[in-house]
N, C-alpha and C positions, 0 to 999 in steps of 0.2 A: 215560614222559615226561608231565607235567601241562600240558594246554593251557588258557591263559586269555586272555580278551579284555580288554586293558588300555585304559582310556579317558582323555579329556583334560579339564582344567578350569581355573577361575579361582583367585585367590590367597587371599582372606580372607573373613571374615564381614563383614556389612554395616557394622558399626561401624568395622572397620579400613579398609574401602574408603572410607567417608565421610570419615574423619579424615586419610587419606593419599592422596586422589585426585590431588593435584597432584604427588606425589612418584614418582620412578622407584625401583623396588625389584626385586632379583633374588633368587629362592630357588633353591638348588642342592641336588641329591640324588644319592646314589650308589645304583646297583642292584647288589645282592649276591646271588649264586646259588651254592649249595654252598660257602659261606663265602669266596667269591672275588668281588672286584669285577669286574663284567662290562659296566658301562655307566653312563649318567647320565641325569638329568632336570633341566632348568632351566626356570624360569618367570620371565619379565620382565614386570613390571606397571607401567603408566603411564597415568594418567588414565582408569581404568576399562577399559583394554584389557590383555589378557594374551597374551604369545607364549610358547609352550611347545615345547621340544625334548625328545624322548624317544628314546633309542637304547641298545640293549644287544645283545650277541652272546654266546650260550652254545651250545656244541656246534656252532660254525660257522654259527649262524643267529640271527635275532632281528629285531624291528621297528625301523624308522627312521621316526619320525613328527614332523611339524611342525604346530602348531596355532595358530590365532589366535581369541581369544575376546573378545567385548565384552559388558558387563553394564550393567544399569540401576542406579539409585542404591541399590536394595535388594540388589544382587548377583545378580539373576536374569539368566541369559544372554539376550541379544537377537540375537546372531549368533555363529556358530561355523563355522570351517573346519578340516578335518583332511586333511592330505595326506601322502604318503610311501609306505611299503611295509610289508606285514605280515611276520610271522615267516618265512614261506616265499616271500616276494617279490612277492605280488600287489599291484597298485597300489591306493592309497587316494586317493579324492577325494570327501570327505564335506562336506556343507554344510547349515547350519540357520540359519533366521532367523524372527523373529516381529515382526509389525507390527500393533499394536492387539491384536485377539483372534485374528488369523490366523497360524498357525504353518505353515511349510513346511520340508521337508527332502529331501535326496537322499543315499543311501548305496548300498552294493552291491546292495541289494534293489530299488532303483528310487527313485522319488519319491513323497512322501506329503504330506498336509496335514491340518490339524485346526483347528476353531474352538474355542478354549478359553474356558470360562466361569469359570475360576478359575486362579490361578497354577499353572503346570505346569512340570516339569523335563524338558528334553530329555536323553536318555541316548545319548551318542555310541556308534556301533558300533565305532569303531576309535580308538586313541590311547593316551594315557598314563594312569597312575592318578590324575592331577590332577583329573579330572572328579568323582571321588568327593568331593572337598572342596566343589565347587560344590553337589553334592547335600546334603552334610552341613550346610553353612552355612545353606541354606534350610530343611532339615528341622528343625534345632535351633530355629529361630524359629517353626515352626508349632506350633499348640496341641497337636495330637495326634501330632506328629512323623511325619506321613504326608502325601504329596502325589501328585497324578496324575503319571504319567510319559508322556513322548512318545518313541516312537510308541504305547506302550500299557502297561498295568499300573499298579501303585501302588508307589511307593517308601516304605520305612519305615526309621526309625532308632531304635536303642536305645543309650543311653549306658552305658558299662561302668566298669571300675575305673580309678583314678588311680594312677600310680607314678612314681618318680624316675628320671631318666636323667642320665648324665654325658657330657660331651663338650667340644670346644673352645669352644663357646659358653657354657659354664658349666652348672651343675646346673639341670634343669628338671623340673617336675611336668607330666606329660602324661596325657591321658585317652583311653581306647579308645572307639571308636564302631563300631557294626555297622550296615551298610546292607543291606537285603534287599528282595525283592518282585518283581524282574523277571528273575531268573536262577535257575539251579538251586540255587545256594548263596550265602550272604551274603559280603560283602566287609568286611574289617577294616582300620581305620586308627587313627592316633593324632594328637591335636592338642595344641598347647602352650597355656599360659595366655592368650596373646594371641589365641587363636583361629586360629592358622595351622597348616597341615599339617606334621606332624612325620614321619609314616611311613605307608606302605601296607605291610601285612604279610600273608604267607601262611605256612603251615608249611614251605614249601620255599624261599622267597626273600623279600627285602624291598627296598623303596625307602625310604631313610632320609635325613634331612637331613645334608648334608655336615658332617663334623666329629664325627658321632655314630655312625660305622660300628662302633665297639666295642659298641654295643647290639644288633647284628644278631641274635646268638643268642637274647637275651632276647625280642626282638620276635617272632622265629619261634616261640619257646616259648609266648608269649601267644596268638598266632593258633592254634597247635596246641591249646592248652587250651580256647579258645572253641569251636573246631570239635569237639573231643572231647565237650564237655558237650552240644552240640547232638545228637550222635549217641547219647550215653548216654540222653538224654531220649527220643529216637525209639525206641531199643531197648526201653526200659521200656514205651512205649505200643504198639509194633507187633510186638515179638517175643513170640509167644504160647507160654509154657511151661505146659502143662496139668497137669503133675504126676500124670498117670494115663494109662493106655493110650489111644491115639488110633486109631480105625478109620476109614479113608477108603474109603467104599463106592462101588459102581457106577462103577468106572473100568476102562479097558483099559490095560494096561502096554505101553510100547514095550520089547520084548526085543531088546537089541542083538546078542546071539549069533545069534538067529534072523532078525534084521532084519525083524520083523513085530510086529503088535499081538496081544496075547492076547485071549481072551474076557473078558467083564466079571468082575472079581474085587473082593475087598476086601483092603486092605493094612493091617496092624496094626503100630503103632509103640509101642515101650515104651522110655522113656528116649531115648537117641540112636540106637538101632538098630531095624531092622525085625524084629519078632518073628514075623510070619507073613504069608504070602500065601495067602488062603483063597478057596474058591468063594463066589460072591456070596450064596448062600443059607445060609451058615454063621451060626449064632446069635451074637449079640453077648454079651459077658460083662458082668456087673454093674459099674457105675462107669466105663464107657468114655466117652470123648468121641467123637462121631460127626460126620464131615465128609462131606457129600453131594457126591460127585464129578460127579453129574449126567450120567453117561454119557461124560464127557470122557476125555482121555488123560493118563496119568501117565508122565513122561519122566525118566530118570535125570538128575541135575544135570549141566549142561554144564561144560566146562573151557575157559577162555581161556588158550591156550598162549603168549601174548605180552602180558603186562601189566606196568605199572609202578605198582603199587598204592599208593593213598593213601586217606585217610579219606573223601574226597569221592566216590570211585568204589566204595568197599567195599560200602555198602548198595545202591547202584544195581545192582551186579553181582548181589547176592542177589535183588533184586526182578525181575531179568531171567532168573532160573533158573540163574545161573552160580555153582556152589558150590565150584569150585576155580579158582585162578588160578596159573599159573606166572609168577612175577615174574622179569623179565628184566634187572633192574638198578635199584638204588635207593640212597638214603642208608641204609647198613646199620643205623645206630642208630635212625633213624626207623622203618624197617620192623620192627625188633625190637619196639619199643613197640606198633606197630599190631597185629602178630601176637599179642602177648601179650594185648592188649585183646580181640581177636576170639576167641581161644582160651578166655578166661575168661568169654565171653558178655557182656562189658560193652558192646560195640557189635556191630552186625551186620557180617558180612563173610565172604568165602569162605575155604576152606582154602588155604594158600599153599605152593607148592613153590618153593624159592629158588635163584636163579642168582647166582653170585659175579661181579660186574662188575669187570673189570680193564681199565684204560685207560692208555695211554702219555701222558706229559706233552708238550704242545705248545701252540702258540698257539690251536689249535682243539679242545683236549681237552674232553670232557664232564666233568661234576663230580659223578658218582655213584661209588659203590663205592670202589675203591682205585686211586689214581694211582701209576704206577711210572716210574722214570727209568732203569732198567737191568735186565738179565736176572735178576740176583740178587734184586732187589726183586720182579720178576714171579713168580719161583718162590716167594718168601716169601708173596706174596698167594695163590697157589694153595694153599699149605699152611694159611694162615689160614682159608680157606674150607672146606677138607677137615676141619679140626679142629672146625668149627662145624656140621657135618652139612648143608652145602649139597649140592644134587643135582648141580650142574654149575657150570662156570665159563663166562663169556661174555667173549670177546675183543672189543675195540672199535677204533674207526677209527684212533687215533693210535698203536697198538701197533707197535713195530718188528717187521716180519715175521720177522726173523732170530731173534727170541727165541721165536717160537711153537712150533717143534718141541720145544724143551726144556719149555715150559709144558704141552704136550699130554702128553708122556711122564710128567711128574710128576703131572699130574691123573689120568691113567689108572692110574698106580702106586697112587694114593691112593683109587681107586674113584670118581672124578668123571668125568662126561662133559664134552665140550668143544663149545661152539657159539660163534657170534659173527658179527659183521660181517667183511668182508674188509678187513684194514688197508690204509691208503693205500699206493699204489705196489707192489701185488702183485695177485693175482687168485684166484678161487675154486679154480682147479686147484692152485695152490700150497698153499692151506689144506687141501684134500682130501689132498694128499700129506703134509702135516704131521700129519694124523691127526684133523681135525675129525670129530665124530660127526653134526653137524647144521649147516646153514647158515641164517642169519637174514636175512630179507627177500629177496624175489625180485630186487629191483634190485641187491643186493650181488653176486649171481651174474652178472647181465647186464652190469654195468659192465666186467667183464673182457673183454667182447666188443666194447665200443664206445669205451672210453677209450684214449688213447695212454699209453704207460708213464710219462710225466712229468706227466700231469694229476692234480690233487689232489682226490679226492672227499670231503675232510673239510669242504667247504663245501656250498652248495646244489647244486653240480655233481652230487652223488650222486643228485639227483632230476631236475634240469634236463637232464642228459645223456640221459635216457630219450627225449627227442624225436628222438634219432638212431636209435631202434629201427626205425622203419618201413623204413629202408634195409638192415636186417640180414637176411641169409638164414638162417632157422632150420634149414635143412638143411646149413649150411656145416660144414666140418671142426672149427673151434674149438667151435661149439655142440654138435655130436655128441660131441666128446671129453669135455666137461664133463658132459653128461647121462649118457653111458655110464659114466663114472667114478663118478658119484653112485649109479647103479643097481648097479654091480658091487660097490662098497664099502659099500652100504647106508647112504648118507649121507641123512639126513632133511632136509626143507625146511620151514622156518617162513616161509611166503611173505608173510604180512600183506597179502593181496590187497585187503582193504577199504580200507586207507590209500592204496594206489596208485589205487584207483578214485576216492577222494575227491580226491586230488591231481591226477590226470590228466583227470578228467571233470567236476569241480566247476567251475561258471561263475557269475559274479555274476548275481543276479536269479532263479536257479533253485535249488530245494532240492537239496542234494547227494544223489546217488543212494543213498548208504548209509543215509540217514535219511529218505528221501522218504515211506516208509510211516507214519512216526510224527511227521512234521513238525507236523501239526495238533494234536497232543497236547502240544507243548512250550511252555514259557513264551516270552514275546515276545523276550527277548534271545537265547535259543537259536535261535529261528526266524530271526532276523536273521543270526546267525552261520552258519546252515546255508545261507544264500544268498550267502555270501562265499567266493570261490574261494581256494585256497591259493597257486597259482602265477601268475606273470605270463604271460599269453598274448597280450600286445598286439603283439608283433612279427609281421610277416607270416609266415604259414605255421605259427606255433606252435600255434594252436588245433587245426588238423587233425593236426599231428604228434603232439601229446599224446594225442589221441583214438585215433589209429592205434597209438600206443605201448601203450595199454592192451590193445588187441586182441592185440598181439604178446606181451604178458605172459601173457595168458590162454592163448594157444597154447603158450607155453613151459611153463607149469605143466601143461597138458594132456599135453604130450609127456613130461614127467617122470612124471606119474601113470601113463601108459600103459607106461612102462618099469619101473614098480613102485617108484618113489621114494615113501617114506612122507611124506605131506603132513600137517602138524600145524596145526590151526586156531587162529590168534591174531590180535589186532587192532592192538596198539600205539596204540589210540585209547581206552583206558579200559574196553574191554569193553562190558557192557550190550547195548544194541540193536545196536551195531556187530558183536558176535560173531554175532548172528542173520544179519546181512547177509553176513558172511564165509562163513557156512555156505551161504546161498543162492547165492553166487557159485560155489561148488564144483560146482553143477550145470553150469556152463559148461565145467568141465574133465572132464566125463563121469561124475560120480558121481550116483547116485540119492539121493533124500531118505533112504531107509533106510541106505544106505552112509554118508551124511554124518552122520546122527545117531549111528550106531555109532562113527564116527571121533571125534566130539566127546564121547563118553561112555566106553564100555568100551575102545576102542582106545587112546586117549591115556593112560588110567589104567594099562593094561597096559604101555604104552611107558615109563611112569615107575615101574613096579613097585608100583602101588597098587591093582590090580584085585581083590585079595582083600577089600578093604573098601569100595570105591566103584566106580562105573561101570555098575552095573545094579541093578535092584530085586529083591532076593532076601533070604530069611530070613538074619539074622545080619549083613547089611551095614549100613553107616551109612545113616540115613534122610535121604538127600540126593536130592531129586527135585522136580519141579514139575508143576502141573496146568494143562492148557489145555482149552478147550471143544471144539476141533476135532481133526482127524486130520492130523498132520504128514506122513504118508506120501503123502497126496493133495495137500497144500499146505504147503510148509515155512514159509511166512509165518505159519502158525497158531501157531508157537512164540513169537511176540511177544505174543500175547494170553493173558497168564498170570493165572489166578485165584488160585493159591496156590503158594508155594514152601516147602519144608521143608528145613532144613539141620541135621543132627544132632538131629532131633526137634523143633526150634523152628519154629513155623509163622509165615509172613508172608503177608499179603494185600496185594498191590500197590495195590488200590483204596483201602485205608486210608492207605498210606504215600506214594503218589505226590503227593498234593496238597501235602505238605510241601516238595516240590521244584518246585512249580508245574506238575507234569505231570498231565494229565487221565488217569484210569484207562482202560486198554484192555479190561478185562474185569471183570465183577462178581465179588465174593468169594463162595465157596460157603456154603451154609447149615451152621452149626455148632450142635450140640446137646449138652447134657450138660457144658458147660464151667464151669457155675456152681460 
């Protein structure tokens, strides 16, 4: 699932505002996700003031935002309020104003102020995509299309292609704009000839002017093309293909089979594979490239076992040492294109193990994979995925539980494994009995112990009901029955512990625990997002209940681990640094750093039947590994400080690439000789 922070803004460029200041005007937009309308955005403008409403719901959740914005004669914001709730329900009460040269603001991170010496643009933390137009209208008028941003950073704009669109308002020529500078990735929008917002677009969803919904697919395609070109350019600059053998010297290897570090050695790579692991004093051969490991540790590439991969997370996963991602549900056509580009080396990204997402149709259904309305369609979906070499199917929330046994039987007949959420109005015990091989998300298991039979977890209840956990006896018969059944039937668990930590422990004003170690290295908008909680904890007792719920979750997973349940490390948060935190958290369930690294490398590759090629550093295996200066067996946090990553023999140095995302490098690149 791709998480974005959507912002709020005014209506038009300065010329439009000046000429129509006395007129009331309404702009209306449709929000379309997975080719399905899921919400709306409206902006009412009158006398230099704009009121914005932004509301959408996908997969049973989404933001509800109301904004009020005032601008001066040039269109520069002078006051801004944002209220409502975020995607997962936390309350929003954000305010900005500027008087003379003094700007002040309050958001989830707290209050701030600045004295501005030149026109500066406030970037709201929460809200609708409309704020991008406030930024664009000002940046277009600036001589170098760049302006200081508040609370920090610099906003930049690039003008792109013009193209024709058709809709109820007639044919229009619109122009693409790209805004960047304060977040990990750029934002893409389109404006009409009058200088008004036409669309905000991503490869996954769009917000488009009402009456032009038929342009949705093309708008997504344009955003996808712009994003792709960015990553193609980055791969050209940062993906080092040396065209000759590469010797990585003076490194100790993490050996997952022995769960120990080796003595210092050299690793030689030829093409995409490891050609030798040699004693440190072995002579080099003529024409080799030499990379000095500096006495650091070489670790096999990590695997995120719960991803929803997109282009924006692909390279960030590589830079974090994640060379394999098990994709747990996606737009199948979009993922096909992405995998093809990564496999051809056009853009950087991990190896992908695909899960076939199957969802039942309902008012709450997700819009990935294949939607089905009856058992026959569900079985056809299983066969569709089997014919296309998917590794497993994933059952989702709105599936009719009565269809699941037949789906499992057909999947197993065709050689597919079965995992998934627990569909609404049933429980984990029933899915285990139906033949699941794995359960996805620890909360999906727990809900069966705390929900009444008629309660519907297709909404945020699947998260908010966790505050009932402190009152649950983990030694009770229902809990023991589920855990014992999982152990006896060898049902694995994909707990995504890190997303539960973020949801249950994140609080406004404090960096969320999963990213606290890297907070200072992130761009300003990411830092602000990391200090915004996911859930609403304003009701009496909720703060303490959610904190205690996380402790209960950890205790539950620990009990599973002690029973021998196979725990697979995944994030559902895009991977990258979040996977490192997922692994750190496993120390709380009783695993040592060596056991954890073994699980995230060789164990999960063996689980997926891929350990003959990946999962350890040995002659003949794919050259998928990463270099860190420290010793991860002494401090697992050392895995975040990565000097080099190699995937299939292509070397990446995070210190080179991270600045493109606004991230400060966490480690220096190693010395490379002989590459000329």
